[in-house]
C-alpha positions in Angstrom: 80.1 76.3 124.3 83.2 75.7 126.4 85.2 74.2 123.5 84.1 77.0 121.1 85.1 79.7 123.7 88.4 77.9 124.2 89.1 78.1 120.5 88.4 81.9 120.5 90.8 82.3 123.5 93.5 80.2 121.9 93.3 81.9 118.5 92.7 85.4 119.9 90.9 86.9 116.9 89.9 90.5 116.6 86.4 90.3 118.2 85.9 93.9 119.5 83.8 95.8 119.8 81.3 92.9 120.1 81.4 89.2 120.7 80.6 87.1 117.5 76.9 86.6 116.7 77.1 82.8 117.4 78.2 83.7 120.9 75.7 86.5 121.5 72.8 86.3 118.9 70.7 89.4 118.2 67.7 87.8 119.8 69.7 87.2 123.0 70.7 90.9 123.0 67.1 91.9 122.8 66.2 89.5 125.6 69.0 90.8 127.9 68.0 94.4 127.2 64.7 93.7 128.8 66.1 91.5 131.6 65.7 92.7 135.2 68.7 93.7 137.3 71.2 93.3 134.4 74.9 93.7 134.8 78.0 92.6 132.9 80.6 90.9 135.1 84.3 90.4 134.7 85.2 86.7 135.0 88.9 86.1 135.6 89.7 84.7 139.0 88.8 84.8 142.7 88.3 88.6 143.1 86.1 88.9 140.0 83.8 86.1 141.3 83.6 87.7 144.7 82.9 91.1 143.2 79.9 89.6 141.3 78.5 88.0 144.4 78.9 91.2 146.4 77.3 93.3 143.7 74.3 90.9 143.6 74.0 91.3 147.4 74.3 95.1 147.4 72.4 96.0 144.2 69.9 93.2 143.9 71.2 92.2 140.5 69.1 89.5 138.8 70.9 88.8 135.5 74.6 88.5 135.1 76.5 88.4 131.8 80.0 87.0 132.4 82.8 88.2 130.1 86.4 87.1 129.7 88.6 89.6 127.7 91.8 88.1 126.5 95.1 90.0 126.4 98.5 89.5 124.7 100.1 87.9 127.7 98.1 85.2 129.4 99.4 81.7 130.2 97.9 78.7 131.9 95.0 76.4 131.4 91.8 77.7 129.8 89.8 75.4 132.0 90.3 77.8 134.9 87.9 80.3 133.3 84.8 78.0 132.9 85.7 76.7 136.4 85.3 80.2 137.7 81.9 80.4 135.9 80.8 77.2 137.6 81.9 78.5 141.0 80.0 81.7 140.5 76.9 79.9 139.3 76.9 77.6 142.3 77.0 80.4 144.8 74.4 82.8 143.3 71.2 83.1 145.2 68.0 81.5 143.8 66.4 83.6 141.1 69.7 85.1 139.7 70.5 84.1 136.2 74.1 83.6 135.0 74.2 83.6 131.2 76.8 81.6 129.1 80.3 83.0 129.1 81.3 85.6 126.5 84.9 85.7 125.3 86.3 88.6 123.4 89.3 90.9 122.8 91.6 92.7 120.4 95.3 91.9 120.3 95.8 95.0 118.1 94.3 97.3 120.7 96.3 95.6 123.5 99.5 95.9 121.5 99.0 99.6 120.7 98.3 100.4 124.4 100.8 98.0 126.1 103.3 96.5 123.7 104.5 98.4 120.6 105.7 101.6 122.3 106.8 100.1 125.7 110.3 101.4 125.4 109.2 105.0 124.8 106.5 104.8 127.5 108.9 103.4 130.0 111.5 106.1 129.2 108.9 108.9 129.2 107.1 108.1 132.4 109.9 106.3 134.4 108.2 102.9 134.9 106.8 99.9 133.0 103.1 100.7 132.4 102.0 97.4 131.0 99.8 96.3 134.0 97.8 99.5 134.4 97.5 99.8 130.6 96.3 96.3 130.4 93.6 96.8 133.0 92.5 99.9 131.2 92.2 97.8 128.1 90.1 95.2 129.9 87.7 97.8 131.1 87.5 99.7 127.8 86.7 96.4 126.0 83.4 96.0 127.9 82.0 99.5 127.2 80.6 98.7 123.7 78.9 95.6 125.1 77.5 97.6 128.0 76.0 100.2 125.5 74.6 97.4 123.4 72.8 95.9 126.4 71.1 99.1 127.3 73.8 100.8 129.4 74.2 97.8 131.7 76.7 98.4 134.6 80.0 96.5 134.6 81.3 94.8 137.7 85.0 94.2 138.2 87.2 92.9 141.1 89.7 95.7 141.6 91.0 96.2 145.2 93.1 99.0 146.6 95.1 96.7 148.9 95.8 92.9 148.9 96.7 92.1 152.6 98.8 95.3 152.7 100.3 94.9 149.2 99.5 97.4 146.4 99.2 96.4 142.8 100.0 99.3 140.4 97.0 98.4 138.2 94.7 98.7 141.2 95.9 101.7 143.2 93.6 104.7 143.7 94.9 106.7 140.8 94.5 103.7 138.5 90.9 103.0 139.7 90.2 106.8 139.2 91.3 106.5 135.6 89.1 103.5 134.9 86.1 105.4 136.4 87.0 108.4 134.3 86.9 106.3 131.2 83.4 105.0 132.0 82.1 108.4 133.0 83.3 109.7 129.6 80.8 107.3 127.9 78.0 107.7 130.5 78.6 104.1 131.8 78.9 102.7 135.3 81.9 100.7 136.5 81.1 99.0 139.8 84.1 98.0 142.0 82.5 96.5 145.1 85.7 95.0 146.5 87.7 98.3 146.2 87.8 98.8 150.0 88.4 95.2 151.0 91.9 94.7 152.3 92.1 91.2 153.6 92.0 88.1 151.4 90.1 86.3 154.1 87.2 88.7 153.6 87.1 87.8 149.9 87.0 84.1 150.8 84.2 84.8 153.2 82.2 86.4 150.4 82.9 83.4 148.2 82.1 80.9 150.9 85.1 78.7 150.0 88.9 78.7 150.4 90.4 80.1 147.3 94.0 81.4 147.6 95.0 84.6 145.8 96.4 83.9 142.3 95.2 80.3 142.3 92.5 78.9 140.0 93.1 81.5 137.3 95.2 82.2 134.3 98.6 83.9 134.8 100.3 86.8 133.1 103.9 86.9 131.9 104.1 90.6 132.9 102.7 90.1 136.4 104.6 92.4 138.9 106.8 93.8 136.2 106.6 97.3 137.8 108.0 96.1 141.1 111.6 96.6 142.4 113.8 93.5 142.9 112.9 93.5 146.6 109.2 93.4 145.7 108.4 97.0 146.7 106.3 99.4 144.6 108.2 102.6 143.9 106.2 104.2 141.1 105.3 107.8 142.1 101.5 108.4 141.9 102.2 111.5 139.7 104.0 109.4 137.1 101.1 106.9 136.9 98.7 109.8 136.6 100.8 111.4 133.9 100.8 108.1 131.9 97.0 107.9 132.1 96.4 111.6 131.3 98.7 112.0 128.4 98.6 108.6 126.7 96.5 105.7 128.0 93.2 107.4 128.7 93.1 109.5 125.4 94.0 106.4 123.4 91.3 104.3 125.1 88.7 107.0 124.6 89.6 107.4 120.9 89.4 103.6 120.3 86.1 103.2 122.1 84.7 106.2 120.2 85.6 104.5 117.0 84.0 101.3 118.1 80.8 103.1 118.9 80.8 104.8 115.5 81.1 101.4 113.9 84.6 102.3 112.5 87.7 100.1 112.8 90.3 102.0 114.8 93.8 102.6 113.5 95.3 101.6 116.8 99.0 102.2 116.2 98.3 105.4 114.3 96.3 106.8 117.2 99.0 105.8 119.7 101.8 107.4 117.6 99.9 110.7 117.3 99.5 110.9 121.1 103.2 110.2 121.6 104.3 112.8 119.0 101.9 115.5 120.2 
């Protein structure tokens, strides 16, 4: 399974709204819909693994479906992702099932939201919105799967502060937008690490040393919204305007098309929003 998932990641086909049947057969879908304490979990790096463990502790989850959603900008060794699966598997309490990894994504959706109109978006809102747009894409990508699995909650590792540092894609107004997207479709997005500030607390949940940013794929756009001195100077009202007038409406329209079983016209939808 690892080698097959790796090929999907490397080739990045259009696999939304659902993973391919060889990865998630219909009979497995039916089994999972009946499974106790079911949740879909983000599997990317340290914080996502810790979020899954904390959600199990807080909510008594019994069946976890790990998902990796590819973007248009990763780099690094694919082996970091199955390694995260193994770390999570080794730290789950007895009686909690971790299913095989699902790998999925849509380069066309990612491009419409984060790539094609970047110049116009940066000019209009006054900052580079790739990172918050990318995280919105990651969360949107899991909604059809959550529906298919009987409205299973989704667990992700967003944090408001990282040892005093803010990330534009995880500040309060960004997390509010992700929650708004899920509420729009009657789904639940669990962010159990949102209030955890210190990385040491994350490592305590994991039960092992795991430095931030290590043991996971990187992104070529990481920190692109920061000033040269490393500070975050994007006004919250600008980020909110970006979500309200472009990113959220586009994500909603794409997910609605997915749920209707229709292929979205990603760039057409994006252009209409920008010309409205």
